[in-house]
LUMTOR-674510 format. One record per residue: residue in one letter; x, y, z of N, C-alpha, C in turn. Coordinates in steps of 0.05 Angstrom, whole numbers, plus 5000, padded with zeros to 4 digits. Atoms other than C-alpha are relative to their C-alpha. Layout:
! LUMTOR-674510
aXYZXYZXYZ
...
//
This chain:
! LUMTOR-674510
x502349845008857327105069497349855005
x502550154997852126555069499449965030
x500550044971853126425144499050265013
x501049754988852227165161497150064992
x502849975009845827195119498249825016
x501650204985843426575155499450115028
x500349904973844526895224498150255000
x501749765002841327555202497149934996
x502850085005835127195176498849895025
x501050104975834426835242499150225018
x500749784981834527475283497750164990
x502149835011830027865236497349875002
x502650145000824427345229499049945027
x500950064972824427155302499050255013
x500849754987824027885324497350094989
x502549925012818428035275497749835011
x502150184989814427425299499350075028
x500449944972815327605372498650275003
x501249734997813628345363497150004991
x502850015010807328195322498249865020
x501650144980805027705374499550175025
x500349834977806228195431497950224995
x501949805007802228715394497149905002
x502650124998796328245392499149985029
x500750034972796628185468499750265015
x500049754986796828925484497450075015
x502449944985789428975504500049895028
x500050114973791028555566502350125015
x497749874988795929075593500249965030
x500050024971793928955666501149735009
x499150274993796428235664502950005008
x497250064994802927975694501049814979
x499050155022807327685640502449835008
x497750174997812127095641501149934973
x498750055026817226995585502149785003
x498150224999820926345572501149954972
x498950045026825726305513501449724998
x498550255006828725665482501350034973
x498750015026833425525425501549744997
x498550245005837124955392501650034974
x498450005024842524845340500949714996
x499450285005843524175306501349974973
x498650075024847723865252499649704995
x500550285005846223205217500149934970
x499950115026845322795155497249904993
x502750085010838922665114500349844975
x499950185023838322085065497350034984
x502349975017833522195006498150215011
x501749804988830722855033497650084982
x502349945018826222954971498049774998
x501850245001823022264981499349924972
x500450105027823922064909500049695000
x500150295001821921344893502649874992
x497450115009828621224858502350095018
x497949914982832421554916501350264990
x498549765006836522194918502450025018
x497549984985843322394944499550095029
x500149924972844322455018501150285003
x499249724996845223155046500850055029
x499449904974848823455105498350255005
x502049804993844123925142500750135026
x499749844976844624475194497350145006
x502649894992838424715232500250175025
x500149834976837325285281497150065006
x502849944992830925405320500050195024
x500549814978828725985364497149995007
x502850014991822325955405499750155027
x500549874975819126295464497149945008
x502750024990813026235508499550245018
x500849764985809626875533497249965011
x502650054988803926805582499450215021
x500949814980799927285624497149975005
x502850034994793327355657499150165024
x501249884977788627645708498249785013
x501750194987783427315752498149874979
x501950105019778927225691501249954972
x498950015026783327315630502749865000
x497450125004789126875607500750024970
x499049985027793326965544502749864998
x497450135005798926535516500950054971
x498949955027803526685457502449834996
x497850195005808226185425501250054972
x498649975026812726445368502349804998
x497950195005817625955336501050044972
x498849985027822426005277502149794997
x497950205006826625455245501350064974
x498549945024832025525193501849764994
x498350235008835224945156501550064975
x498349965023840924965107501349734993
x498850255010843424385063502550074985
x497349945010850624355042500149994969
x499650055028849824104970497650084983
x502449945015842724304950498550235014
x501249774987840425004967497050014995
x502850015005833524864938498549875023
x501350134977832124455001500050175024
x499949824977833525035048497250095008
x502649924990827625225092500350235020
x500249774982825725845131497250025009
x502750044991819525695171499450165025
x500949854977815726135220497249905010
x502550094988810125935268499350195023
x500949824979805926355314497349895010
x502450104987800726085363499050195021
x501249824980795926495405497649865013
x502350124986791126225458499150205022
x501249824980786426605505497549885011
x502550094987780726485553498950225018
x501349814983775726895591498049855017
x501650164981772426605653498150175015
x502049884982765926815686499149795019
x500850194979762026465740499249734988
x500950255011759025945694500949954971
x499350025028761926075625503050044996
x497249975007768925975597500150034970
x499649955028770426295530502949944993
x497350075008776526005494500450064971
x499449935028779926235431502949924994
x497450085008785925985392500550104971
x499349925027789626225330502849894994
x497450115008795425925292500750104972
x499049915026799626205235502549854994
x497650165009804525755197500950114973
x498849925026809125995142502449814996
x498050215002812925375123500349914971
x499650105027814524935063498649744996
x501450255006811224355028501849755006
x498250224993817323935045499249885027
x500950104974814423875115497049975001
x503050014997806924025108498749784984
x501350205017805523515053501149725005
x498950264993809622945082497949835015
x502050174988804722385097497150084995
x502849915006798522785073499549964970
x500250045029798822884998502549854989
x497550135009806022614992501550174980
x498749845021807923184944502150185014
x497949864986814523384976502550044982
x497749985018819123374915500750294995
x499549725004818324124904499850155027
x499949864974820224574963498650274997
x501549765003814625084956499050115027
x500949874975812125585008497049945004
x502850044992805625455046499350195022
x500949834979801625925088497349895011
x502450114987796525655138499150185023
x501249834979791926085181497649855012
x502250144986787225775233499150175024
x501149864976782626105284497549865009
x502450124988777425825331499250145025
x501049884976773026085386497449875008
x502550124991767325835429499750005030
x500450014971764125815498499549725011
x500850254985763325255549498450105024
x501849914979757525345597499549785020
x500550204978756924975664497150035009
x502850004992749624805676499649905028
x500250114973750624405740502749885007
x497550124992756024025778500849774981
x499550235017755423445728499650054971
x500849955028752923765664501150264989
x499049765013756124255616499549974970
x500450005029755124455543501650224988
x498449795013758624875492499949994970
x499949985029759925065420502750114991
x497549915011765825225375499850054970
x499849955028767025535307503050024993
x497250005009773525445268500250074971
x499549935028776325735204502949944993
x497350065009782325475166500350094971
x499549905027785425795104502949924993
x497450095009791325485066500650104972
x499149895026795225805009502749894993
x497450105010800825504967501150194979
x498749845021805725904926500649824976
x499650175024805625614855499049725005
x500950274993801525034882498949844977
x501350155022797724854818502149864983
x498050125017804224704782501049745012
x499150244987805724154833497649825009
x502350164993798623884840498650085025
x501349904976796724284902498050224994
x502149815005790824744911499450155026
x500949854977789025314958497249915009
x502750084990783125155003499450145026
x500949904974779025405062497849825010
x502050174988774725035111498950135025
x501349904976769625275162498649775014
x501150214984767224825218498550125024
x501549934977761824905271499249755015
x500650234984760624425329498650075025
x501449984975756224325389500649755017
x499450234983757623875449498850035028
x501050014972755023665517501549795015
x498550184983758623325574498649945026
x501350094976755722915631502049845016
x498250144982760122715690498449805017
x501450214985757622055719501449945026
x498550044975763022035773502450195000
x497649834999769422395794502049924979
x498150105019773221975744498949954972
x501150085026768421845686498150224990
x501949825012764622285637499449924972
x500950055027760722215573499850274985
x500249765016760922715516498749944973
x501350025025756222785457500750254983
x499149785017758823205399498949974972
x501149995027755823415332501550234986
x498549795014759823795279499449994970
x500449985029759124025207502150194988
x497949845013764224315157499350054971
x500149955029764624625088502850064990
x497349975011770924565046499750124972
x500049875026772125034987502950014990
x497350015011778224944941500150144973
x499749855026780925344882499549824976
x500150185023781024734837497249874998
x502650135001773924504853497750204995
x502249835006767624804824497950015022
x502050024980763224574881501349965027
x498950064973764424574957499449725008
x500550264988764823934997499050045028
x501249994974760423865058500449745015
x499850244984761423375115498950055028
x501149984973758423235183500549745015
x499650254983759322745241498750055027
x501150004972756322575309501449775015
x498550204985760322215362499150005030
x500450034971759121945432502649905012
x497450064989765221915476499949955030
x499750064971767321655545502950045007
x497349974989773421875584500049905029
x499950124974775721525647502950015011
x497550004986781421615697500349745016
x499550264987784220935719502350035021
x497949964980787921115783501350274996
x498749745001792821685791501850034975
x498149985023797221525730498749944973
x501150095026792821205676497350144995
x502549895009787221525636499549904972
x500750095027783421325573497550144990
x502449885012778321605525499349854974
x501050135024774121315469497550144990
x502449885013769221635420499749894972
x500650115026765821395357497250094991
x502649925010760021565312499950014969
x500349995030757321625240501050264988
x499149765015760022105188498750004973
x501349965027757322375122501550214985
x498649815017760622745064498750014973
x501349965026757823034999501750204984
x498449825018761823334941498350154980
x501849885020755623564902499449804978
x500450215020756322954856500049725012
x499850264987757922384904499650045030
x500550004971756122204975501349765013
x498750214985760021795026499050005029
x500750044971757721515093502049815012
x498150184986762321195144499950055030
x499749974971764821215215502650145007
x497649874989769721655253500349915029
x499650094972772921465319502750115010
x497549924987778421635368500349855026
x499450154975781621225424502850075009
x497449924989787321455469500349885028
x499350084974790821185530502550145008
x497849834991795721585573500949905028
x498950054973800321435631502050225007
x498349794990803521995671501349925026
x498550084977808921765719502250205007
x497949824992814622095756502449984981
x497750045017819921805709499249924972
x500850105026815821555650497350134992
x502449915012810521845604499449844975
x500850175022806621435554497350084989
x502649955014801121595503499949834975
x500550155024798121175448497250064991
x502649935011792321315402499449884973
x501050105026788221055343497750194992
x501949805008784121555303499149964971
x501149975028779721615241498450254999
x501349755002777422295219499950104971
x500149885027775622725158501650255000
x498149785001781123215140500250114972
x499349895026782323695082503049974996
x497250035006789023595047500750194977
x499049805019793324004999499149984972
x501150025027790223744936497350134997
x502649865001783824104955497649815004
x502150204996779823464970499849925029
x500450104973777023165033501249725001
x498650254997781022575059499049855025
x500550174977779321995105502749925011
x497450034988785221975152499949795022
x499650204979787121355193502750045012
x497449944987792621455244500449835025
x499250134975796221055298502550155010
x497849854989800921435344501049885026
x498850104975805621235401502350195008
x497949834988809921675446500849905027
x499050114975814321445502502550165008
x497749874990819221835545500749885027
x499050134976823521555601502450155011
x497749884987828121895651501849785010
x498150214993834221455656501650065025
x498549924977837821845709499450305005
x500649724994838022545739500750184976
x499149835022841522815677499349884972
x500450135026839622325621497149904997
x502750105006832922165588500049904971
x500350125027830621785526497150034991
x502749975011824521855480499849844975
x500650145025821221455425497350094990
x502549925013815821675376499649844975
x500750155023812321265324497350074990
x502649945011806521385276499749864974
x500850115026802921055218497450144992
x502449865010797921445176499449914972
x500950055027793821335114497850214993
x501949805010790221895076498949914974
x501450085025785021695024498050214992
x502049815010781422204981497349874997
x502750134999774022074990498749994973
x501449995025771722274921501949994977
x498450035024774422114852498450124977
x501349885024772922444785502150074979
x498249935021775922744723502450175009
x497949834990780023254763501449885024
x499050124975781822774819501349734993
x498550245005787022224817499249775019
x500750204981783921844875502449925017
x497450044986790421924915499649865027
x499750124973792221494975502950025008
x497349964990798321665016500349855026
x499350154976801321185067502750095011
x497549894988806621425115500549885027
x499250114974810421125173502650125009
x497549894990815821415217500549895028
x499250084973819721195279502650155006
x497649844992824721625317500649955029
x499150034973828821555379502150215006
x498149804992833022045418500949965029
x498950014973837422085479501150285006
x499249734993838522745516501549995026
x498349984976843922915568500250295008
x499849734989843523535612502850055009
x497349944993850423835616500250245019
x500149774982848424465655497050055006
x502849964991842124745687498250074977
x501749925022839625035621500949884973
x498950115025843824655569499949704999
x500150295004843023955541501049944972
x499150115026845923535484498249764993
x501850225008841423065444501149874975
x499450165024842722515393497449874991
x502650095010836822325349500449864973
x500150145026835321855291497149944993
x502750045008829021785250499949854973
x500450145025826821295196497250054990
x502649925011821121475149499549854973
x500850145025817321105093497450134991
x502449885012812221415046499349864974
x501050125025808021084992497650154990
x502249855013803521464944498849824979
x501450165019798321074905497950174986
x501949845015794621444850500249934970
x500050055028793021424776501850214985
x498349795012797622034765502949925000
x497150065003805122094756501550005026
x498549974975806822174829499949755018
x500150254985805821454850502849895005
x497450134994811421064883500549995030
x499250044972814620854948502850105004
x497449884994820421224980500549985030
x499350004971824221185045502550175004
x497649844993829621575080500350015030
x499549984972832721685147501650265006
x498549774992835622265186501449945027
x498550034975840822295242501350275006
x498949734994843022925279500850025029
x499049934974846723195339499250285006
x501149734994843523785375501050115026
x499449854976845424305427497550175007
x502649874993839224565465500450185024
x500049814978838225155511497250065008
x502649944989832125235556500450245020
x499549764984832325945582498350025025
x501649974976829826145651497550174995
x502449855002822826415660500450265014
x499749734989822827165672497350145001
x502449834997817427635696500450264986
x499949755016816028235650498350215013
//
């Protein structure tokens, strides 16, 4: 009975996500459409899935994922749609079961000198995934709904100079969030930028942005702004790098913070190997309804070992620190680190088998009851299908 309900939920939610996305794309009826489906089924083991400081029982886990990419366009208009649904079931603890849906939409409109770009993202997931490494409040498996939309033009002024603007709105809602220390919030952001190409391989970018964060638990909104100067450079055919930095400012209505934000990335794109590494500092809203100073280090490496076999490694270290403290704020700091490795073997043109393992550590430091350090690992075996691209 439970297995049949599991399969029925997969089909129903995936179909609803796909149909709703297609409906959004109907105005572009003259476009040619390409449809690429993918799916995966995995089984594995998760140690301490609730990330309790004292540990929790290990759980056997089964996960199914369905996804698709739908793209179409004309000479001026392009539209992309990416629905995805994941379903996880735990053998001994049904409260850990997840049923997550994601829908991404991207579009662009090109004229002679102006490129309009728009993006939208809808996430209906659980705090077990969304709060890991941000607020650290993953003990309760509550539902989260995240809606994000952005739009803006980029105008080419000359062969070397361009400018543009962007506005973005994010709205996050938690089911029964206040009982677990979470808070609904919304954030609006506006930015302006200009880019100057000094050569075929190098360009400078000046960007200015401002945001307002409003949360259900806060009486006053939090404002922040930043200005950064960046340089991107292509070092040959395979290597590229970018660096940007500048001052930042944030005000909660009672306190003010000034600091620096930055971003540095290096990328290598080879025939058999891909490598990316980055270091970032930015101002982000988190699920407690406060603005956080986020420091992050990321590393991604993929290597094709043979015609049928490939390997990948991903690592990250993040630290989220709430900028402002007060009577309603615990001054939370969350530190999170993860490292994962996988090996994939192609058994047929569209089918592959993968083996993956991931180790994770999370530490929450606050004056509240949720402090503590927890770790856990996951290991799973997956069967993956990459469907052929079809014309619609």
